[in-house]
N, CA, C and O of each residue as an XYZ file, in Angstrom:
324
protein
N     -17.732    -47.159     29.562
C     -16.674    -48.034     29.441
C     -16.425    -48.733     30.807
O     -16.327    -49.960     30.794
N     -16.322    -48.112     31.900
C     -16.094    -48.746     33.180
C     -17.219    -49.683     33.560
O     -16.989    -50.655     34.280
N     -18.423    -49.420     33.101
C     -19.502    -50.369     33.467
C     -19.211    -51.599     32.656
O     -19.307    -52.690     33.219
N     -18.854    -51.535     31.353
C     -18.628    -52.717     30.464
C     -17.441    -53.572     31.020
O     -17.524    -54.800     31.048
N     -16.372    -52.924     31.448
C     -15.260    -53.628     32.044
C     -15.694    -54.326     33.342
O     -15.396    -55.498     33.572
N     -16.390    -53.579     34.159
C     -16.826    -54.094     35.415
C     -17.808    -55.430     35.184
O     -17.720    -56.432     35.894
N     -18.675    -55.301     34.173
C     -19.578    -56.410     33.855
C     -18.814    -57.566     33.450
O     -19.119    -58.662     33.922
N     -17.808    -57.450     32.591
C     -16.965    -58.561     32.219
C     -16.111    -59.301     33.399
O     -15.861    -60.505     33.449
N     -15.746    -58.352     34.283
C     -15.109    -58.854     35.565
C     -16.141    -59.629     36.383
O     -15.840    -60.735     36.832
N     -17.264    -59.130     36.581
C     -18.320    -59.822     37.308
C     -18.655    -61.243     36.690
O     -18.757    -62.259     37.378
N     -18.812    -61.199     35.328
C     -19.116    -62.536     34.695
C     -17.918    -63.495     34.874
O     -18.156    -64.679     35.113
N     -16.673    -63.066     34.776
C     -15.608    -63.942     34.915
C     -15.475    -64.469     36.246
O     -15.150    -65.645     36.410
N     -15.719    -63.630     37.288
C     -15.606    -64.011     38.636
C     -16.697    -65.104     38.953
O     -16.407    -66.199     39.435
N     -18.016    -64.696     38.630
C     -19.023    -65.699     38.832
C     -18.801    -67.008     38.152
O     -19.088    -68.043     38.753
N     -18.292    -67.043     36.898
C     -18.132    -68.251     36.128
C     -17.058    -69.096     36.942
O     -17.113    -70.321     36.836
N     -16.197    -68.584     37.653
C     -15.198    -69.197     38.415
C     -15.630    -69.605     39.807
O     -14.888    -70.242     40.554
N     -16.951    -69.190     40.158
C     -17.612    -69.409     41.441
C     -16.719    -68.811     42.612
O     -16.474    -69.455     43.632
N     -16.290    -67.618     42.395
C     -15.514    -66.907     43.403
C     -16.399    -65.718     43.912
O     -16.992    -64.996     43.110
N     -16.464    -65.552     45.139
C     -17.222    -64.408     45.727
C     -16.435    -63.150     45.645
O     -15.216    -63.207     45.486
N     -17.062    -62.017     45.743
C     -16.385    -60.757     45.817
C     -15.352    -60.689     46.937
O     -14.220    -60.226     46.788
N     -15.854    -61.205     48.101
C     -14.988    -61.269     49.306
C     -13.691    -62.163     49.082
O     -12.585    -61.827     49.506
N     -13.914    -63.230     48.439
C     -12.738    -64.134     48.098
C     -11.715    -63.452     47.177
O     -10.500    -63.495     47.369
N     -12.365    -62.767     46.077
C     -11.374    -62.035     45.174
C     -10.681    -60.952     45.915
O      -9.464    -60.797     45.810
N     -11.428    -60.202     46.660
C     -10.845    -59.027     47.459
C      -9.716    -59.565     48.329
O      -8.598    -59.052     48.303
N     -10.018    -60.588     49.086
C      -9.076    -61.090     50.001
C      -7.710    -61.582     49.264
O      -6.601    -61.307     49.723
N      -7.885    -62.272     48.178
C      -6.741    -62.736     47.392
C      -5.855    -61.671     46.884
O      -4.632    -61.798     46.829
N      -6.561    -60.522     46.480
C      -5.873    -59.379     45.802
C      -5.416    -58.331     46.859
O      -4.717    -57.386     46.495
N      -5.778    -58.467     48.102
C      -5.534    -57.443     49.134
C      -6.228    -56.248     48.976
O      -5.712    -55.178     49.298
N      -7.506    -56.337     48.444
C      -8.455    -55.190     48.307
C      -9.674    -55.385     49.148
O      -9.912    -56.485     49.647
N     -10.451    -54.352     49.319
C     -11.771    -54.464     50.014
C     -12.774    -55.069     49.104
O     -12.663    -54.933     47.886
N     -13.823    -55.781     49.685
C     -14.920    -56.243     48.995
C     -15.782    -55.126     48.305
O     -16.407    -55.285     47.256
N     -15.722    -53.951     49.061
C     -16.507    -52.807     48.566
C     -15.802    -52.371     47.202
O     -16.477    -52.090     46.212
N     -14.483    -52.332     47.204
C     -13.842    -51.869     45.934
C     -14.123    -52.799     44.756
O     -14.352    -52.351     43.633
N     -14.100    -54.111     45.038
C     -14.429    -55.116     43.989
C     -15.947    -54.881     43.508
O     -16.219    -54.912     42.308
N     -16.814    -54.671     44.381
C     -18.153    -54.342     44.070
C     -18.325    -53.150     43.254
O     -19.108    -53.140     42.305
N     -17.556    -52.054     43.619
C     -17.642    -50.869     42.846
C     -16.969    -50.977     41.468
O     -17.356    -50.318     40.503
N     -15.952    -51.833     41.423
C     -15.354    -52.027     40.060
C     -16.334    -52.719     39.109
O     -16.452    -52.403     37.925
N     -17.059    -53.733     39.745
C     -18.047    -54.454     38.994
C     -19.240    -53.615     38.545
O     -19.804    -53.828     37.472
N     -19.593    -52.696     39.359
C     -20.795    -51.814     38.977
C     -20.293    -50.638     38.079
O     -21.109    -49.892     37.538
N     -18.958    -50.479     37.924
C     -18.428    -49.313     37.232
C     -18.587    -47.968     37.929
O     -18.616    -46.905     37.308
N     -18.689    -48.073     39.257
C     -18.877    -46.883     40.028
C     -17.631    -46.499     40.928
O     -17.700    -45.572     41.735
N     -16.585    -47.193     40.762
C     -15.423    -47.004     41.574
C     -14.934    -45.546     41.251
O     -14.901    -45.111     40.100
N     -14.544    -44.801     42.394
C     -14.168    -43.456     42.187
C     -12.814    -43.425     41.581
O     -12.619    -42.723     40.588
N     -11.921    -44.092     42.075
C     -10.516    -44.144     41.621
C      -9.983    -45.543     41.740
O     -10.203    -46.228     42.739
N      -9.242    -45.985     40.657
C      -8.572    -47.266     40.790
C      -7.308    -47.179     39.905
O      -7.354    -46.774     38.743
N      -6.285    -47.543     40.461
C      -5.025    -47.528     39.695
C      -4.933    -48.571     38.666
O      -5.473    -49.664     38.834
N      -4.236    -48.263     37.554
C      -4.116    -49.284     36.531
C      -3.532    -50.572     37.047
O      -3.990    -51.638     36.634
N      -2.576    -50.544     37.899
C      -2.020    -51.776     38.421
C      -3.048    -52.621     39.113
O      -3.070    -53.834     38.907
N      -3.924    -52.024     39.948
C      -4.961    -52.699     40.593
C      -5.866    -53.392     39.605
O      -6.175    -54.574     39.751
N      -6.276    -52.675     38.630
C      -7.118    -53.205     37.567
C      -6.528    -54.368     36.899
O      -7.155    -55.401     36.665
N      -5.253    -54.158     36.589
C      -4.555    -55.326     35.929
C      -4.464    -56.518     36.745
O      -4.605    -57.638     36.253
N      -4.206    -56.299     38.115
C      -4.272    -57.566     39.037
C      -5.490    -58.195     38.977
O      -5.487    -59.420     38.863
N      -6.659    -57.528     39.039
C      -7.922    -58.146     38.999
C      -8.093    -58.921     37.629
O      -8.500    -60.082     37.595
N      -7.780    -58.254     36.596
C      -7.938    -58.890     35.241
C      -7.054    -60.097     35.081
O      -7.488    -61.080     34.481
N      -5.805    -60.080     35.596
C      -4.926    -61.176     35.384
C      -5.381    -62.367     36.380
O      -5.218    -63.540     36.041
N      -5.892    -62.058     37.477
C      -6.374    -63.114     38.437
C      -7.490    -63.847     37.740
O      -7.590    -65.065     37.892
N      -8.362    -63.155     36.959
C      -9.519    -63.696     36.348
C      -9.147    -64.200     34.930
O     -10.038    -64.671     34.223
N      -7.940    -64.126     34.507
C      -7.463    -64.502     33.182
C      -8.127    -63.712     32.128
O      -8.538    -64.310     31.134
N      -8.280    -62.414     32.235
C      -8.722    -61.469     31.275
C      -7.635    -60.552     30.948
O      -6.607    -60.482     31.622
N      -7.874    -59.825     29.873
C      -6.871    -58.724     29.460
C      -7.593    -57.586     28.900
O      -8.712    -57.679     28.395
N      -6.878    -56.447     29.011
C      -7.450    -55.164     28.648
C      -6.857    -54.888     27.249
O      -5.652    -55.061     27.064
N      -7.648    -54.474     26.286
C      -7.108    -54.132     24.915
C      -7.328    -52.754     24.672
O      -8.204    -52.156     25.296
N      -6.609    -52.183     23.813
C      -6.605    -50.748     23.475
C      -6.774    -50.702     21.834
O      -6.047    -51.334     21.067
N      -7.738    -49.942     21.475
C      -7.833    -49.789     19.953
C      -8.441    -48.391     19.772
O      -8.997    -47.807     20.703
N      -8.320    -47.894     18.584
C      -8.872    -46.502     18.350
C     -10.253    -46.365     18.712
O     -11.062    -47.261     18.470
N     -10.585    -45.228     19.313
C     -11.992    -44.923     19.611
C     -12.904    -44.832     18.337
O     -12.478    -44.304     17.311
N     -14.079    -45.320     18.418
C     -14.990    -45.300     17.367
C     -14.768    -46.292     16.233
O     -15.581    -46.386     15.313
N     -13.699    -47.006     16.298
C     -13.413    -48.066     15.346
C     -14.414    -49.253     15.600
O     -14.600    -49.653     16.749
N     -15.044    -49.800     14.544
C     -15.927    -50.886     14.745
C     -15.071    -52.064     15.112
O     -13.894    -52.149     14.760
N     -15.727    -53.019     15.867
C     -14.936    -54.185     16.342
C     -14.620    -55.098     15.121
O     -15.335    -55.082     14.119
N     -13.613    -55.830     15.230
C     -13.151    -56.779     14.127
C     -14.017    -58.029     14.266
O     -14.651    -58.245     15.299
N     -14.037    -58.839     13.226
C     -14.757    -60.090     13.358
C     -14.290    -60.991     14.466
O     -15.101    -61.653     15.113
N     -12.972    -61.029     14.702
C     -12.427    -61.750     15.868
C     -12.873    -61.246     17.214
O     -13.142    -62.052     18.104
N     -12.960    -59.971     17.396
C     -13.412    -59.392     18.512
C     -14.880    -59.728     18.852
O     -15.254    -59.962     20.001
N     -15.657    -59.733     17.807
C     -17.089    -60.044     17.854
C     -17.281    -61.526     18.356
O     -18.068    -61.844     19.248
N     -16.500    -62.349     17.700
C     -16.443    -63.812     18.054
C     -16.102    -64.069     19.402
O     -16.703    -64.930     20.044
N     -15.126    -63.348     19.914
C     -14.669    -63.398     21.296
C     -15.691    -63.036     22.289
O     -15.813    -63.661     23.342
N     -16.490    -61.948     21.938
C     -17.576    -61.484     22.855
C     -18.677    -62.596     22.946
O     -19.229    -62.840     24.019
N     -18.974    -63.252     21.809
C     -19.959    -64.280     21.800
C     -19.559    -65.443     22.629
O     -20.445    -66.029     23.252
N     -18.316    -65.851     22.711
C     -17.775    -66.953     23.491
C     -17.608    -66.597     24.927
O     -17.374    -67.490     25.741
N     -17.712    -65.341     25.296
C     -17.509    -64.984     26.779
C     -18.753    -65.364     27.469
O     -18.866    -65.186     28.681
């Protein structure tokens, strides 16, 4: 799951032509932390930090029951990302 979130963050950052260093500086984080988030290897990250990253990149985190298949709308959104 963290890898998937990280990959979406990386894609959004790159599409906005922002470097990891620029994102980190804007959010008051280290470039290393941003890299680890994107790789899904970050040891610990608070929800508030993750939300700040997502909000800056105009992304949102959704919660749904585990194992539930995605809805048609969710599949369409993935295709457009």
